[in-house]
Legacy VTK file of the C-alpha trace (Angstrom):
# vtk DataFile Version 3.0
C-alpha trace
ASCII
DATASET POLYDATA
POINTS 538 float
0.560 -0.234 -0.159
2.712 2.523 0.800
4.482 1.477 -2.558
1.424 2.205 -4.353
0.731 5.632 -2.331
4.754 6.479 -3.771
3.384 5.599 -6.981
0.502 7.254 -7.151
2.081 10.280 -5.684
5.009 10.154 -8.563
2.219 10.132 -11.112
0.571 12.983 -9.979
3.414 15.134 -9.436
4.283 14.443 -13.091
0.671 15.442 -14.490
0.539 18.474 -12.448
4.170 19.207 -13.764
3.515 18.666 -16.904
-0.021 20.466 -17.340
-1.011 24.259 -17.475
-1.874 24.887 -13.761
-3.750 28.221 -12.793
-4.284 30.027 -9.305
-7.661 28.078 -8.035
-7.216 25.003 -9.896
-5.386 23.494 -6.418
-7.621 22.008 -3.966
-7.254 19.332 -0.918
-3.803 17.197 -0.697
-2.715 18.368 -3.620
-2.587 22.001 -3.312
1.003 21.899 -2.142
2.002 20.451 -4.833
-0.045 22.551 -7.427
1.610 25.665 -6.137
5.169 24.078 -6.528
4.369 23.659 -9.900
3.132 27.229 -10.641
5.980 28.529 -8.887
8.356 26.162 -11.696
6.247 27.503 -14.228
6.976 31.286 -13.516
10.400 30.383 -13.209
10.623 28.813 -16.705
8.577 31.860 -18.064
10.984 34.376 -16.702
14.086 32.170 -18.112
12.257 32.404 -21.372
11.575 36.119 -20.909
14.871 36.799 -20.187
15.954 35.174 -23.019
13.994 36.172 -25.414
14.469 39.973 -24.322
18.118 39.492 -24.526
18.040 37.811 -28.162
15.844 40.834 -29.182
18.288 43.508 -27.445
20.856 41.876 -28.718
19.449 42.013 -32.772
17.967 45.444 -31.876
21.711 46.235 -31.629
22.901 44.660 -34.678
20.239 45.856 -36.814
20.456 49.448 -35.247
24.141 49.476 -36.076
23.960 47.654 -39.450
21.559 50.467 -40.382
23.522 53.175 -39.022
26.898 51.696 -40.556
24.849 51.619 -43.962
23.805 55.023 -43.678
27.191 55.988 -42.912
28.684 54.329 -45.926
25.739 56.126 -48.416
26.383 59.200 -46.647
30.606 59.148 -47.551
29.980 57.559 -51.122
27.612 60.570 -51.639
30.332 62.824 -50.191
32.922 61.327 -52.288
30.860 61.754 -55.534
31.047 65.395 -54.836
34.737 65.837 -53.796
37.156 67.788 -56.116
36.038 71.784 -56.248
37.021 72.219 -52.314
40.399 70.923 -53.176
41.186 73.092 -56.384
39.196 76.170 -53.958
41.542 75.525 -50.982
44.678 76.129 -52.932
44.232 79.965 -52.584
45.124 79.352 -49.149
48.579 77.850 -49.257
49.486 78.639 -52.409
53.383 80.611 -52.525
51.051 84.045 -51.798
50.517 82.291 -48.556
53.972 81.022 -48.090
55.425 84.643 -48.444
53.131 86.303 -46.001
52.878 83.538 -43.538
57.048 83.873 -43.109
56.856 87.449 -42.840
53.768 87.676 -40.407
55.668 84.836 -38.458
59.274 86.320 -38.536
58.484 89.844 -37.993
55.093 89.741 -35.393
55.218 85.887 -34.388
51.923 85.057 -33.773
49.951 88.212 -33.503
48.604 88.157 -37.215
47.360 84.476 -36.823
43.989 85.949 -36.154
44.063 87.658 -39.721
44.461 84.205 -41.325
41.851 82.595 -39.436
39.033 84.869 -39.750
39.904 85.608 -43.829
39.247 81.756 -43.552
36.400 81.971 -42.229
35.142 84.993 -44.473
35.767 82.522 -47.613
33.684 79.988 -46.345
30.738 82.544 -46.096
32.130 83.953 -49.710
31.897 80.272 -51.196
28.425 79.197 -49.430
27.453 81.853 -51.439
28.838 80.773 -54.769
27.509 77.287 -54.054
24.401 78.816 -54.365
24.401 80.649 -56.957
25.678 77.916 -58.979
23.435 75.067 -58.023
19.823 76.897 -57.504
20.316 79.635 -60.337
22.608 77.361 -62.558
25.415 80.423 -63.245
28.860 80.990 -62.589
29.663 84.637 -61.469
31.197 85.897 -64.305
28.348 84.881 -66.605
25.709 86.709 -64.132
27.717 89.801 -64.421
27.271 89.848 -68.098
23.643 89.512 -68.119
23.175 92.096 -65.248
25.284 94.918 -65.818
26.105 97.475 -68.822
28.796 97.138 -71.113
30.813 99.605 -69.589
30.588 98.404 -65.930
30.777 94.445 -67.257
34.334 95.493 -69.166
35.222 97.313 -65.771
34.958 94.150 -63.848
36.326 91.756 -66.445
39.389 93.902 -66.449
39.543 93.838 -63.377
39.055 90.215 -62.944
42.199 89.672 -65.227
44.203 91.778 -63.405
43.418 89.321 -60.095
44.024 86.702 -62.389
47.141 87.355 -63.740
48.766 88.388 -59.966
47.226 85.210 -58.872
49.744 83.415 -61.562
52.726 85.799 -61.020
52.036 84.253 -57.060
52.488 80.753 -59.111
55.551 81.349 -61.350
57.320 82.864 -58.742
56.851 80.375 -56.022
57.424 77.827 -59.099
60.852 79.055 -59.713
61.854 79.507 -56.329
61.077 75.915 -55.280
63.237 75.088 -58.776
66.384 77.003 -57.394
66.142 75.436 -54.005
65.379 71.599 -55.429
67.708 71.421 -58.793
69.950 75.148 -58.032
68.471 76.100 -61.490
68.418 79.919 -61.971
65.354 81.743 -61.230
64.793 83.017 -64.747
65.247 79.116 -66.102
62.698 78.145 -63.608
60.148 81.155 -64.789
60.406 79.660 -68.150
59.941 76.350 -67.460
56.611 77.249 -65.173
55.346 77.191 -69.194
55.978 73.776 -69.868
54.857 71.850 -66.880
51.931 73.570 -66.524
50.636 72.578 -69.939
51.284 69.297 -68.668
49.302 69.273 -65.614
46.802 70.674 -67.730
46.712 67.982 -70.320
45.306 65.822 -67.403
41.459 67.111 -68.203
41.713 65.329 -71.545
41.258 61.860 -69.804
38.818 63.302 -67.135
38.052 66.408 -65.025
38.585 64.132 -62.004
41.533 62.864 -62.698
42.813 66.632 -62.475
41.036 67.123 -59.166
42.747 64.034 -57.787
46.012 64.941 -59.072
45.444 68.239 -57.272
44.233 66.374 -53.741
47.910 64.689 -54.042
49.752 67.266 -54.347
47.904 69.294 -51.333
48.560 66.103 -49.310
51.733 66.467 -49.709
52.573 69.816 -49.082
50.557 69.310 -45.807
52.740 66.405 -44.896
55.588 68.109 -45.985
54.939 71.114 -43.327
53.248 68.431 -40.662
56.674 67.028 -40.344
58.478 70.198 -40.460
56.117 71.583 -37.506
56.887 68.562 -35.665
60.281 68.987 -35.145
59.898 72.889 -33.605
58.527 73.672 -29.931
55.322 75.957 -30.731
54.074 78.403 -27.683
50.710 77.257 -27.797
49.928 80.356 -25.437
51.343 82.840 -27.664
49.784 81.245 -30.331
45.995 81.028 -28.960
46.481 84.841 -28.263
47.428 85.503 -31.924
43.992 83.775 -32.684
41.841 85.390 -30.299
42.782 88.494 -29.893
43.137 91.190 -32.800
46.423 93.115 -32.691
48.265 94.952 -35.631
51.498 96.049 -35.030
53.335 98.924 -36.490
54.686 98.085 -39.852
52.395 95.180 -40.757
50.087 96.850 -43.041
51.321 95.250 -46.304
51.680 91.634 -44.578
48.071 92.204 -43.456
46.241 93.443 -46.811
48.532 90.472 -48.390
47.470 87.639 -46.191
43.881 89.100 -46.456
43.895 88.889 -50.589
45.882 85.664 -50.395
42.855 83.670 -48.186
39.973 85.724 -50.062
41.596 84.625 -53.468
39.068 86.741 -56.370
39.527 83.807 -58.734
38.085 81.288 -56.199
34.442 83.353 -56.437
34.005 82.183 -59.838
35.903 79.001 -59.568
33.352 77.507 -57.255
30.074 78.652 -58.755
31.234 76.890 -62.033
32.517 73.568 -60.677
29.607 72.797 -58.761
27.824 72.455 -61.764
30.237 69.530 -63.559
28.262 67.197 -61.367
24.882 65.601 -62.963
22.342 66.407 -60.520
18.403 65.981 -61.175
16.681 69.665 -61.269
14.252 69.452 -58.059
14.355 70.771 -54.898
15.742 67.775 -52.728
18.219 66.664 -54.741
19.675 70.021 -55.231
19.415 70.811 -51.252
21.607 67.331 -51.283
23.858 68.811 -53.393
24.388 71.619 -51.563
24.678 70.093 -48.101
27.637 67.510 -49.774
29.107 70.958 -51.373
29.480 72.580 -48.101
30.956 69.846 -46.287
33.190 68.794 -49.219
34.566 72.254 -49.430
35.038 73.022 -45.129
36.973 69.555 -44.720
40.036 70.964 -46.957
39.964 74.559 -46.430
40.568 73.466 -42.172
43.373 71.459 -43.640
44.717 74.717 -45.639
44.105 76.700 -42.286
46.213 74.408 -40.105
49.042 74.132 -42.610
49.047 78.044 -42.424
49.683 77.829 -38.786
52.615 75.452 -39.141
54.277 77.950 -41.535
53.577 80.708 -39.305
54.762 78.717 -36.363
57.545 77.656 -38.093
58.896 81.264 -38.737
58.033 82.362 -35.458
59.853 79.813 -33.802
62.848 79.926 -35.975
63.038 83.507 -37.242
61.445 85.854 -34.618
64.266 87.725 -32.744
66.893 85.489 -32.875
70.277 86.306 -33.197
71.008 83.728 -35.477
69.426 85.622 -38.633
70.877 88.897 -39.800
67.993 89.745 -42.332
65.202 92.163 -41.502
62.052 90.242 -41.283
60.512 92.507 -44.096
63.288 91.416 -46.126
62.985 87.414 -45.816
61.810 85.977 -49.294
61.246 82.397 -49.718
64.347 81.598 -50.700
65.959 83.345 -47.849
63.558 80.678 -46.021
65.271 77.747 -47.081
68.749 79.158 -46.191
67.512 80.390 -43.094
66.363 76.641 -42.082
69.435 74.964 -42.971
71.225 77.469 -40.432
68.486 77.545 -37.483
67.148 73.863 -38.202
70.527 72.694 -39.050
70.114 69.245 -37.001
66.829 68.155 -39.127
69.017 68.067 -42.181
65.887 67.830 -44.755
64.250 70.976 -43.779
64.751 72.804 -46.732
64.295 70.250 -49.153
60.320 69.366 -47.567
59.962 72.969 -47.962
61.208 73.034 -51.658
58.920 69.734 -52.355
55.748 71.405 -50.645
56.283 74.718 -52.242
56.383 73.463 -55.892
53.526 71.210 -55.141
51.905 74.313 -54.114
52.697 76.612 -57.194
51.670 73.540 -59.779
48.184 73.128 -57.802
47.606 76.807 -57.533
48.322 77.238 -61.356
45.721 74.431 -61.960
43.038 76.008 -60.389
44.245 79.722 -61.561
43.678 78.563 -65.076
40.507 76.954 -64.694
39.398 80.385 -63.314
40.775 82.708 -65.844
38.753 80.245 -68.058
35.937 80.656 -66.610
36.023 84.699 -66.148
36.989 84.948 -69.854
33.572 82.629 -70.962
31.394 84.242 -68.395
32.355 87.735 -69.136
32.922 87.988 -72.947
31.118 84.797 -74.086
34.320 83.436 -75.714
35.415 80.021 -75.337
38.860 79.058 -75.841
40.532 75.838 -75.074
42.534 76.088 -71.339
46.028 75.060 -72.770
45.297 78.257 -74.641
43.975 80.042 -71.832
46.977 79.080 -69.847
49.624 80.231 -72.578
48.111 83.583 -73.156
48.043 83.916 -68.994
51.139 82.743 -68.715
53.224 84.800 -71.615
51.816 88.101 -69.778
52.531 87.316 -66.663
55.962 85.799 -67.348
57.165 89.117 -68.600
56.879 91.025 -64.758
58.077 87.760 -63.673
61.868 87.379 -66.103
62.081 91.093 -64.893
61.455 90.069 -60.669
63.648 87.434 -61.143
66.586 89.005 -63.866
66.726 92.520 -62.183
65.884 91.977 -58.506
66.877 88.047 -57.919
65.243 86.422 -54.716
65.130 89.973 -53.149
62.531 91.292 -55.194
60.552 87.962 -55.290
58.924 88.305 -51.460
58.047 92.125 -52.141
56.610 90.784 -55.506
54.538 88.205 -53.699
53.138 90.263 -50.921
52.610 93.520 -53.777
50.544 90.345 -55.720
48.498 89.163 -52.887
47.791 92.812 -51.942
46.156 93.462 -55.643
43.722 90.655 -55.065
42.617 91.938 -51.459
41.397 95.205 -53.409
39.958 93.364 -56.183
37.968 91.491 -54.061
35.279 93.747 -52.950
33.906 93.857 -56.730
33.170 90.477 -56.690
31.216 89.784 -53.060
29.021 92.750 -53.645
27.735 91.410 -56.865
27.479 87.615 -55.900
25.578 89.303 -52.504
23.069 91.046 -54.499
22.346 88.186 -56.938
21.766 85.397 -54.128
19.856 88.143 -52.502
17.244 88.897 -55.378
14.505 86.717 -55.773
14.328 87.100 -59.297
17.601 85.280 -59.517
16.983 82.693 -57.012
13.613 82.454 -56.407
13.041 80.950 -52.964
16.484 79.620 -52.455
17.600 83.170 -51.905
19.573 84.230 -49.044
17.888 84.239 -45.358
17.845 87.788 -43.856
20.601 86.918 -41.271
22.576 85.879 -43.767
22.318 88.779 -46.050
23.121 90.846 -42.767
26.666 89.109 -42.211
27.830 89.478 -45.402
27.259 93.050 -45.990
28.912 93.758 -42.717
31.906 91.679 -44.339
31.913 93.257 -47.926
32.011 96.762 -46.462
34.454 95.628 -43.312
36.723 94.543 -46.275
36.287 97.430 -48.432
37.141 99.442 -45.133
39.657 97.246 -44.301
41.535 97.741 -47.532
41.139 101.641 -47.777
42.894 101.959 -44.171
45.938 99.325 -44.986
46.531 101.146 -48.155
45.730 104.946 -47.089
45.833 104.878 -43.291
48.108 102.605 -41.826
51.671 103.686 -40.378
54.407 102.220 -40.684
57.653 101.017 -43.048
56.390 99.915 -46.455
52.820 101.794 -46.599
51.872 104.525 -48.693
52.038 107.080 -45.669
55.511 106.600 -45.649
56.243 106.562 -49.264
54.465 109.648 -49.680
56.040 111.643 -46.728
58.129 113.269 -48.244
57.276 116.641 -50.326
59.119 115.309 -53.605
57.737 115.493 -57.251
57.317 111.781 -56.859
55.068 112.282 -53.484
53.017 114.435 -55.144
52.210 112.551 -58.169
51.263 109.591 -55.824
49.341 112.009 -53.853
47.449 112.762 -56.842
47.118 109.772 -58.217
46.015 108.268 -55.542
43.402 110.437 -55.047
42.256 110.086 -58.791
42.320 105.591 -58.471
40.492 105.737 -55.197
37.580 108.174 -56.549
37.235 105.799 -59.831
37.829 102.759 -57.189
34.629 103.884 -54.669
32.779 105.398 -57.856
32.438 101.926 -59.541
32.083 99.899 -55.748
29.190 102.116 -55.791
27.573 101.975 -58.947
28.009 97.641 -58.470
26.582 97.891 -55.335
23.227 100.214 -56.220
22.486 98.857 -59.324
19.232 96.313 -59.410
19.379 92.563 -60.616
17.966 92.623 -63.946
17.972 89.118 -65.387
16.000 86.037 -64.738
17.973 82.470 -64.180
16.712 78.840 -64.490
15.671 79.222 -60.432
11.888 78.637 -61.848
12.505 75.469 -63.535
13.364 73.590 -60.446
11.001 70.889 -59.687
9.267 70.968 -56.147
LINES 1 539
538 0 1 2 3 4 5 6 7 8 9 10 11 12 13 14 15 16 17 18 19 20 21 22 23 24 25 26 27 28 29 30 31 32 33 34 35 36 37 38 39 40 41 42 43 44 45 46 47 48 49 50 51 52 53 54 55 56 57 58 59 60 61 62 63 64 65 66 67 68 69 70 71 72 73 74 75 76 77 78 79 80 81 82 83 84 85 86 87 88 89 90 91 92 93 94 95 96 97 98 99 100 101 102 103 104 105 106 107 108 109 110 111 112 113 114 115 116 117 118 119 120 121 122 123 124 125 126 127 128 129 130 131 132 133 134 135 136 137 138 139 140 141 142 143 144 145 146 147 148 149 150 151 152 153 154 155 156 157 158 159 160 161 162 163 164 165 166 167 168 169 170 171 172 173 174 175 176 177 178 179 180 181 182 183 184 185 186 187 188 189 190 191 192 193 194 195 196 197 198 199 200 201 202 203 204 205 206 207 208 209 210 211 212 213 214 215 216 217 218 219 220 221 222 223 224 225 226 227 228 229 230 231 232 233 234 235 236 237 238 239 240 241 242 243 244 245 246 247 248 249 250 251 252 253 254 255 256 257 258 259 260 261 262 263 264 265 266 267 268 269 270 271 272 273 274 275 276 277 278 279 280 281 282 283 284 285 286 287 288 289 290 291 292 293 294 295 296 297 298 299 300 301 302 303 304 305 306 307 308 309 310 311 312 313 314 315 316 317 318 319 320 321 322 323 324 325 326 327 328 329 330 331 332 333 334 335 336 337 338 339 340 341 342 343 344 345 346 347 348 349 350 351 352 353 354 355 356 357 358 359 360 361 362 363 364 365 366 367 368 369 370 371 372 373 374 375 376 377 378 379 380 381 382 383 384 385 386 387 388 389 390 391 392 393 394 395 396 397 398 399 400 401 402 403 404 405 406 407 408 409 410 411 412 413 414 415 416 417 418 419 420 421 422 423 424 425 426 427 428 429 430 431 432 433 434 435 436 437 438 439 440 441 442 443 444 445 446 447 448 449 450 451 452 453 454 455 456 457 458 459 460 461 462 463 464 465 466 467 468 469 470 471 472 473 474 475 476 477 478 479 480 481 482 483 484 485 486 487 488 489 490 491 492 493 494 495 496 497 498 499 500 501 502 503 504 505 506 507 508 509 510 511 512 513 514 515 516 517 518 519 520 521 522 523 524 525 526 527 528 529 530 531 532 533 534 535 536 537
């Protein structure tokens, strides 16, 4: 009997454990067993829930990560589709004109002029954003817009000013290339000037394969240039606190006017305003609001990345000059007389322990001059085609520009040598600064116009900021040219009562009246042409 009871009990245990037991189904003698079974079911259910939730969380994590990764890859592939124009634009911040300005800024004023480089770069970003908007939404470049809007005398005046800026830019590259050839291959300066003909045409021949090959080649040159300067920068001890003060606190030491205006002109290169508005149209983009907005975002990001790199390269150049040359007893050359060739020799003496500093400097200068020549030549073709509606082959445009600019380049190389090359670079960059207001104000008027831009015109706050920037650059140019005091300023040149000084004063007044008169006409003349913006599908 006992055995049977035990068997019955075991069977009941199995039956109870194997069935779904609910609260209230237990009664009598089996209540204890039922309760145990219910507790067991709860434990098993909890384990299943925990396992299920854990599996779900793991799946959710990997699903989220996979989705994020696919989105990132899609975004990067979209960015790479638009890569290229931003690198051609950023060359303007690291060409030989910038090198000369950075070296004289660091050698003569340590880190005190870094704020000019920074704010010029920020202003350049704002300007280029407007050019991207003009090219994408209105489907015109700035030169074409000026031709369609302004009467013939004003149009030709703007074209002449733009061509002067193109030639000044090309002169910077010719001198920079000649100096780099002298550093690396010990060639005379005039031989380097003549050789610049051939090398430019060879590089521009890449465009007949595909423009993307040319853009990629320029990107490689910029990376080479950046790496060489970063290597040199790593070899010196930069005063971080002094550099931050020069970055944050504006100051204009006596005698720095020419360097300051050249830094501003080299960073705010006029040819970039034409170049960007044309390059953004080289990609095939659907004429829909969403597609154009996506292209706009990609183009802005693609431009800002190399601009940041260019600014860091400028910091490296200023730091090298500040650490090695500023108030250094081993340097027996006045800061304002230091040129690119002197920089190489000074690097040899000051950083003698490195052994390769001068070679690296020569390589970076060569890469800078060649890459900048490519972008300037493209911009020159856009200027001629846009203002005059004349299209010529790129190689012929380069040949014409280089033929004209090679004359002052040879004069500098033969008559003044390396001593005059530094001053020529500063003056050339200063010319660029004087031309830039004539391009900013038309650009601002076009992108502000509902007739030209439709619903894509500038927001009000952008208009206010850009008008302040344009007027600020104009006032800064006038002050740095006319009002600044110190060495190598107009005041110091015209301080005597000689016939030359009197002639200079009269010429300054006449040129100033013409300058301001033309600028006023450009500012107040209304926008009178219709663009393709109204054909964009919503």
